[in-house]
N, C-alpha and C positions, 0 to 999 in steps of 0.2 A: 643517503643515494638513490639511484635508481635501478629496479629490480628486472632480469629478464628472464624469462618463464619459457615451461616447458608443456607439453599436450599429456594429458592422462586421460582424463575423462571429458563427460559431457550429462551436467541433472540442470535440466531447465527447473522452474519456478512461478509460482501462483502468488497475487495480493491486487488492490484493486486503485481505483481511482479516483476521480476530486469532479465528476460532473453539479454545476451550478443548483440545481433544484433539491441538493440536501439544505439548503438553504429556507428553502422557504416550505419544507417537509413539517407538520407538526406534528411533534414528540408525542406521545402516547400518555393516555391520559395519566398513567400509572407514574408519569416523571411531571414534576412540575416544577420546569424552569422559571428563572427570573423572569419575571412578563416586562422588563425593561428591556434586557438582552433580547429577549425574543423580537418585541417590537423592532429594535434594532434589524435583527435578522429579514424580518420583513418586507423594511423600508429599505435594505440595500436593492433589493430585487426590482425596486422600481425604476432604479436612476435606469436602465436598459433594457428596448424593448423583447432583446433576446436575454436567455440566461447565460448562453455561451456565443460567443465571437473572435476566434482567435485575431490575435494580433498583437502587436506592440505598441502604433500610438498612445493609443488612449494609455497605458500605464507609463508610458514615459510622457508625456504630457502634464500628469497627474504628479509623478515624482520630483518632475521638475516645479512644480508649483510648490511642493514642499519642499524643496530645497537639497535633493538630487542626493534622498536619505541613502538609497542602495550605493554610491559610492564610497560610503564612510563604516560598512560594516566590518563586524572579527570576518576572519578569514570564512570563504564558502565553500561547500562541496555541495554542488550542486546534481540531486541524480533522476535518473530520467527512467523510461522503460516500461512495457505494459502491464506487466507484475514482479512483485517483488521488491518494488523501491523503498515501501515502509519498513519490510522489515533488514534490511541493510541501514537504512538508516536507525532504526531499534538497536542494531549491535553497532555501529559506528557510535552513537550517545553512549552506549554502554561503555564501552571501552576508551572514551576519553573522558567518563563521568568514574572509572577507575582509575584510570589516574592522577584526578583530582584535577580535572580542568572543569570549564565550564561550558554549556549548549543552550546558541538560541537553535528554535526549532521551530519550522514551517511544515507542518503537512494539511491534507485532507484527503478525503472530509472527514468531516468529526463523527463520531460511534451517538454518543449521549451528549457530551455538551461543548458547543461551540468554543468552549476554553481551550479544549484539548488540540486545535490547529497553529496559538501560537504559544511557545513553550518560552518562557525568557529568562535567561540565564541560568537553566534548570527546573525553572516553575511552570505549570501555566499561568496565564495571564489571568488576574482575578476579574470579576467580571464587571468593577467600577472601576477597573482600570484601563478595561475594554470599553465602557462605555465614554470615556474620556479620549480615550484613544480615538475613538470614530466619529464624535463630537467634533474632534478636530480637524480632520481629512476630512468629514464631509462639508464642513464651512470651506475649507479649501478649493476643495471640487467645485462648490459652488452650484451642483444641481447637471453639471454635464455629463451630458452620456457615457457612462463607466459602467462595464458588467461589476457585478457583487463579488466575482473571484479578483477582476482586478481592483477595488478598493482594499480588499481583507488582505491583496498580496503588498499594496503602496503602505496602507496600517502597519503589516507587520513590519517590512523594511524599516519605516518609520518607528518603531519599538526597540528593532534590535540596535539602530544606530545610536539608542542615546542610552544602552546598558551595555555594560562591560560583559564581557563572554571571550574566550577563547577560539571558538570558532565557530560557525552558521550552520545548521546542514540545512537545507533546503530541498522540498520534494517537489517535482515537476508535476503540473494538476490537469493536463493532459498532452501528451505530444513534445513538443519539445520547443520545436524553431518557431513558433509562435505564441508560444504559453504565455502569462502575463512573469510569472517567475525569471522567463529568459530574459534578463535586464542587466543582468551582472557581467562587467566584460573580460574582470579577468579573472575569475574564483580560482580558487586552490588546486581546484580537484574536480573535476566530473566525471561521472560513473552512468552506466547505462547497460541495464540490468536485461534479462527477458524480452526478445517480441513477440508479442500475439498481438490478436486479433480484438480491438476495442475502440469504439468510439469513429467507426470506418465510416460514419458520415461525414466527418471532419477530416481522416487523417490517412481514409481509402480500404480498400479490400489486399491489394496485395501486400507481401511484408518488404517487398524495396522500399513500396512509399512509405510503407508505417517507418522504416527504419530512416529512411530519408528526411522524417518530421521530426522523430526520436533523435538524431543524430545532430539537432538543431542545436543544441549544448553544447557542441564541441568550439571551442573557442581557440584562439590562434595562440600556439606555444602552450598550450595550458595541458598536462597530461589528462588523460582520457584512460577508464579503467572498464573493458568491455565483459559482463559477466558471460556465464556459460549460454547459451544459443537451443533452442530447438530448430529455428533453420537456418541451416548454412548461407544460403545465397547472401543473407544480411549482414556478414561481417565483411563482404565487396563494397557496401554503401559506405560502410564506417570508412574502411581503408581508404575510398574515396575523398570522404569529408576531411577524413585527419591531412591527408595531402595536399589540396585546397589549403588549408588553415596552418600545415606546419605544425601540428600538433604530437605531441608522441601518444602513442597506443600502446595499451597495454592488454593484449588478446587474452580471454580463454581461447587457448586452443592454439595460440601460436606464443604465446608471452611468458603465460602462467599456464596451471595447472593444478587438478589438488587430483587426490585419492583416499575414501572413505574406509579405512579399516573398523574393524569392532570395537573399539577403544578409544579412536583419533580418527583427526581430518589430516592429513599432510601435504602440504602444499609446496609445491615445487616452486626455486626457481632458480635454472642455472643446474651448478653445482651444490646449489643451498637446498635442503631440506626443512621447511619450520614444523614441526609440531603443532597442535593446536586439538582441545579436548571439543567432544561432541557439542552442539548449541544445545540450547535449553527448550527452544521454539521445537513444536513438533513437525514431522515430516522432514521425506528423505531430501521432499528440495529444499528445506532448509541447510543443508549441505551447500547445496550451491552458492545462498543468499551470502552462508558466514564464510564459506571462501571467497568471494570477491569480496565483502567487507574488511576480511582479513588482508588482501592484496593491496587492496584499498589505502588501510594504515600502514603498512609495511611501504607502500610510495611516497606517505608524508608524512611518518614518525617523525625523520631527524628537520622537519622542517619545522617545530618549535623548538623553543630556547629548552624547554624540560622535554625532551623526546617522552613519545606515549612507547612503554617499553612490552617486551610481550609476554608480561606477566600479566599487566594490564588487559592486552587481551585478549588473553585467553579468560579474565576474569568476567569481561565484561559479552564473550561469547555464552557463557552460560549463567549469566544475569541478564537479560538482554528480556523487555517486553514488551511485547505489538500483540494487544486484544482483536479478537476475530478472527484471529489467521491460526485453525485446526486448535480450539482452547476449552480445554475439560468444562464446565462447568460442573461446579463442586457444592452452590448451595441455592437457594432461594426457588420459588415456589413452583417451579418446574420441578424442582430437584425434590421438593418434595411431593409429587405425585407419584414417583419412581422408588417401585422396592429395590429394597438389596441386590445388587450386583448387576443393576441397570447403569448404564452410562449414558449423558447427553453431552456433545459435543456440537461445537459453532464454527462458523468458517464463511469468509464474505467473498470466497471464490465467485465468481460470473461466465468467465469467459472458457475458451476454448485448453489453453495452457491450465486453468487453475482447476477444469475437470481431470485432467491427466495429471495432476499432482495428488487429488483426491482419490482417484481410481489409483493411483499408487500407495497411499495409505489405508486405503478401502481392504486391498491383499494382503498387503502385511499385518493387518489385523486378524484378517481371516485365515492366513497362515500361522499368524502366532498365536489364536486362539478357538476359531472357530465359530464367535459367536454373529448372529445373524445383523445385519446393518439395514437399520429402516431409515429410509431419506424424508426429510421434510425441505419442501423448496418453495421458498418465495421469492421471483424475480421483476426485473423492471420490464418495459415494454420495450425500452430504446435498447435488451439485448436479443442475442440468441440463445433460446433455450435451449435446444437441440446438439450446439456445437459443446455446450458444458455439461449439456445430461449423457450425452451418448458416451463420454467413457466411462461415467459411473454405473451406467444402467446393469450390467452383466454383477457388478455386489451387492446390490439393493433387493431383499427379502422382499421392502413393500416400499410406495412414494403414495406421500401425500402432499398434494401442492394445496397452498394458502395465499392468501391474499398479504402484502405486506403492510401491516397498520397503519394509517394514516399518512399512508401513501399516492398522491394522484399519480404518480406515474409506474403505479403497481400491476402488473396482470391481475385479475380474477381471480381466483383461483381454479372455477371452471375453466377459462379460456387457456388457465394453463395446461391443465391437466389431461386437455385435447389436445393440446401440442408436442405435451411428453408422451403422450399416448403413443404417437409414430416410432418411436423406439424402444419399447417397453413391452414385451411381449403379456405382461401379467396387467393387470389392475390400477386405478390409478385414483385415490382417493382425494376428493376435495372437502375440506374442512372449514368451519368457522375461524380456526385462527390456529395459535398452539399446542393451547390445553384438550382442544378438542380432536387435534393428529394426536397426541400421544396418550390420551383413554383412548384412542382406534387402535393405537400401536399393541397397548398393554392387553386389552380384549381378545388381538390376536398371535400375542407372542407370550405366552405362559415361562420359557426362558430365559433367562439373564440375557439383553441383547443390547446392542450399541444405537443410538439415535442422533446421527446427525443432521442440524437446521445449518441451512445453506443459501446461494441464490441472490445475495445481495447485503452489501454493508448497510442499509439502511436496516434489512430484519435483523441485522445481526446488534443495531443502536436498539430495536426494539425490545430484543433480548435481553442485551447489557444495564440498559436502565431500570430491569429491575434484579438482577440477580450481579452488582458490581458488588 
């Protein structure tokens, strides 16, 4: 059955994106990838002169040459949005698995291992399986111009079509309308999370423009669930696209809503109210992501022969795992540097709404125990550092800019510190790396404090390669 929802609250979200440069970045020296897989990743970038070139023609051509595997997938849930896509997918996967169902999952970018991008029937694909798969896809592609992300998407769909699963969870890489993943003609459900600015070179600067690109995943007669939005004007864009496509729309603020109480989330559906536990992922923005995932699951739960029950949904919300999103690091070489009582957190946020979400968490931390917060930032030159940093700046006791290891698109620490200094009254340190920044923080912070490393998922990958 379909659920009708009422408005109560508006909570936004943050998390990140999938530009193709992740395929060519070298992993840190302390992580030793399989050289065959690294060679594959390097080779995939050579089939097209540009890393990103939105359009569906090349993907559809390759898929047709592969026998159209995208038309033979288990039911697909397609997730778009500037922020929160990965968190929503993590909640949905945990719910399905708590109900005993298996999932194929396609996400991007990877943090440490390319294998993270392709989850086959609940397990990351092994390196030998990936090598065999891409050998086949490359032979069929026969050197034709195809971006690396398009090759990965086609390969993932080929693998998914050959293996059983109950559902396929697919994260949009960038945008929606012309993203390589947007080739599924009849998904089970579409989801669009919060709209913010990112990839403005391709998606535009105006929120309506960005929403139009994201709304391109809305398909004829396929229901679409819209998450909480920071910029309400985007809802008009989704309304118009849904009308044109004759697609049912479940909008936060119109058809559904949620309230956050001290011990639960209340999801409202007309006369019905569903109580869910707080999610295990940290941050008040995760209430919105969890509620969106719950609404999405409620809307399709009875589309399966063995429906996903409320108890499985509850278990999924408290067991979901999505690394590098307000993740507390508990062991490893950086932790070994810290005295008792000091905390190290990481988050891959890098755009304006991410900065707002982290600022809200920083305020919560300050109000809870008053510990100083020290920031270590590394960012890509393709991002706007000030949009991300300005909401966070008032909560920072110190700021340290670094160069992301082995990432050619990274700001140099000295350049990043100069940019960030326009919105920060204090001095901004630039150090050789994470260890140097942490040692500097310890030299100025005799009392236990929090250290937050943030600004880029590529920087998070460098941390997690040593702290998994």
